[in-house]
C-alpha positions in Angstrom: 261.1 -40.4 -29.6 257.8 -39.5 -30.0 255.7 -37.0 -28.1 253.2 -38.2 -25.0 251.1 -35.1 -26.0 250.8 -36.1 -29.3 249.5 -39.5 -28.7 246.8 -39.0 -26.7 246.2 -36.9 -29.3 246.9 -33.5 -28.1 249.2 -31.2 -29.8 250.7 -27.6 -29.2 250.3 -24.6 -31.9 252.9 -22.1 -32.8 251.2 -19.3 -29.6 252.1 -22.9 -27.8 248.1 -23.3 -26.7 247.0 -26.9 -26.2 244.8 -27.9 -29.3 242.1 -31.5 -30.2 243.9 -30.8 -33.9 247.2 -31.3 -35.0 247.5 -27.7 -36.2 248.4 -27.8 -39.5 245.2 -29.5 -40.3 244.0 -26.7 -38.2 245.8 -24.7 -41.5 244.5 -26.4 -43.8 240.4 -25.9 -42.3 240.9 -22.3 -42.4 242.1 -21.9 -45.7 239.8 -24.3 -47.2 237.3 -22.1 -44.8 239.3 -19.6 -46.0 238.7 -20.4 -50.3 234.9 -21.9 -50.0 234.1 -18.0 -48.8 235.8 -16.9 -51.2 234.4 -19.5 -53.9 230.5 -18.1 -52.1 231.9 -14.7 -53.4 232.6 -15.7 -57.0 229.7 -18.0 -56.9 226.9 -14.8 -56.1 229.4 -12.7 -58.1 228.8 -14.8 -61.0 224.9 -15.1 -60.3 224.7 -11.9 -60.2 226.2 -11.2 -64.0 224.3 -14.4 -65.0 220.9 -12.7 -64.0 222.0 -9.5 -66.1 222.7 -11.4 -68.8 218.9 -13.1 -68.7 217.5 -9.7 -67.6 219.5 -8.4 -71.1 218.4 -11.6 -73.2 214.4 -11.1 -71.5 214.9 -6.8 -72.7 216.6 -8.7 -76.6 213.6 -10.8 -77.1 211.0 -8.5 -76.5 212.5 -6.4 -78.8 213.4 -8.6 -81.4 209.5 -9.8 -81.0 208.1 -7.0 -81.0 209.7 -5.6 -84.6 208.9 -9.5 -85.7 205.1 -8.9 -84.9 205.7 -5.0 -86.8 207.4 -7.1 -89.6 204.6 -8.9 -89.9 202.4 -6.8 -89.6 204.4 -4.3 -92.5 204.1 -8.0 -94.2 201.1 -8.5 -94.2 199.9 -4.7 -95.1 201.9 -5.0 -98.3 199.8 -8.1 -98.9 197.6 -6.6 -98.6 198.1 -3.3 -101.1 199.0 -5.9 -103.3 195.7 -7.1 -104.0 193.8 -4.0 -103.4 196.1 -2.6 -106.2 195.0 -6.2 -108.3 191.6 -5.7 -107.4 191.6 -1.9 -108.9 194.5 -2.6 -112.3 190.9 -5.8 -113.0 188.0 -3.2 -112.5 190.2 -0.8 -114.0 190.8 -3.7 -117.3 187.4 -3.8 -117.3 186.2 -0.4 -117.6 188.3 -0.2 -120.3 187.5 -3.3 -122.0 183.3 -1.7 -121.6 184.6 2.4 -122.4 186.8 0.4 -125.5 183.5 -1.5 -126.5 181.2 1.3 -126.7 183.7 4.0 -128.7 183.2 1.3 -131.1 180.2 0.6 -131.6 179.7 4.4 -131.5 182.5 5.0 -134.1 180.4 2.8 -136.3 177.0 4.3 -135.6 179.4 7.8 -135.7 179.6 6.1 -139.6 176.5 4.9 -139.5 174.7 8.8 -139.3 177.9 10.2 -142.0 176.1 7.4 -144.3 172.8 8.5 -143.2 173.8 12.0 -142.9 175.3 11.9 -147.2 172.1 10.0 -148.4 169.8 12.6 -147.3 171.8 15.5 -148.5 172.3 13.5 -151.7 168.7 13.5 -151.9 168.1 17.4 -150.9 170.8 17.8 -153.5 168.4 15.7 -156.0 165.4 17.6 -154.7 166.7 20.6 -155.3 167.3 20.2 -158.6 164.9 18.3 -159.6 163.1 21.9 -158.6 
């Protein structure tokens, strides 16, 4: 036999209060509401964790960028120093060539002077012997 109150859309709950909604549907609705609240709490927790993670990643990205700039600066400094050393080496090579050329000129002049001295000494010796 059907419940005449239920046929009118009215129901009694566990404490025998008259309700418009079926107690089972009301219980499911409350359970869904609690699950939604739990879900919102979990979403807020996830958002907090995600925000912390994003801040950490941003901080790491800034650190990486700063170190990258330091690395680029160091590389540029090394390149600059290498070019400077190459220029100094070229200058020194040019100076060595210049000094070598001057040394050779002075060596030849020295030999010429020694020859001249020897010739003059011979002339003096002859003059002293002839006298």
